[in-house]
C-alpha positions, -999 to 999 in steps of 0.1 A, spaced: 576 -187 875 555 -219 867 574 -246 852 565 -262 818 540 -289 819 560 -306 788 593 -306 772 602 -320 740 636 -337 741 654 -338 707 682 -360 702 706 -366 673 743 -370 661 761 -345 638 794 -353 620 823 -334 637 831 -315 607 797 -300 602 793 -293 638 803 -256 637 780 -252 607 752 -269 622 753 -251 653 756 -214 640 725 -225 616 708 -238 648 714 -209 669 712 -180 642 683 -193 621 662 -218 636 660 -206 676 649 -171 665 623 -185 640 608 -209 663 608 -179 692 587 -157 668 564 -191 665 559 -189 702 579 -218 708 603 -218 739 635 -228 736 654 -240 770 684 -248 755 711 -271 733 737 -291 748 767 -312 728 784 -342 743 816 -331 759 831 -363 772 814 -393 756 803 -397 722 813 -373 698 784 -350 679 757 -360 701 731 -331 708 702 -325 731 679 -297 724 649 -291 752 618 -272 742 590 -263 767 550 -263 758 521 -257 782 499 -285 766 502 -313 742 480 -292 719 502 -262 718 532 -287 711 507 -298 680 500 -265 669 532 -248 671 557 -278 662 533 -280 631 538 -245 622 577 -244 626 578 -274 600 555 -261 575 573 -226 578 588 -219 542 620 -205 559 623 -238 582 618 -258 550 650 -241 533 670 -242 565 660 -281 570 672 -286 532 709 -278 545 706 -291 580 685 -323 571 717 -343 557 739 -333 592 715 -349 615 717 -385 621 696 -409 649 672 -382 658 647 -391 684 623 -372 699 604 -378 732 580 -356 751 583 -356 786 557 -350 812 568 -328 845 560 -350 876 545 -329 900 555 -328 940 
């Protein structure tokens, strides 16, 4: 199976009292919507030891053009806009980076 050429890394913090609700919405609503739009989800991780409430999401894309098209489609989707009204205030210090695989 070929490795993705680009990975979108999204990091952020969620207050501990909102973590359970945030995770449920992310996994039950956001991830299925993104998958329906053809976005490949690699997973989400939370800090176990260290700063409480830190999260890391990884999403994969075959090209920068695919990222631009599909990520824009997600953010413009009416259902995602509705979800963002709920989860947006829960998220702090959000950072995004696109990583390119180093080939051997």
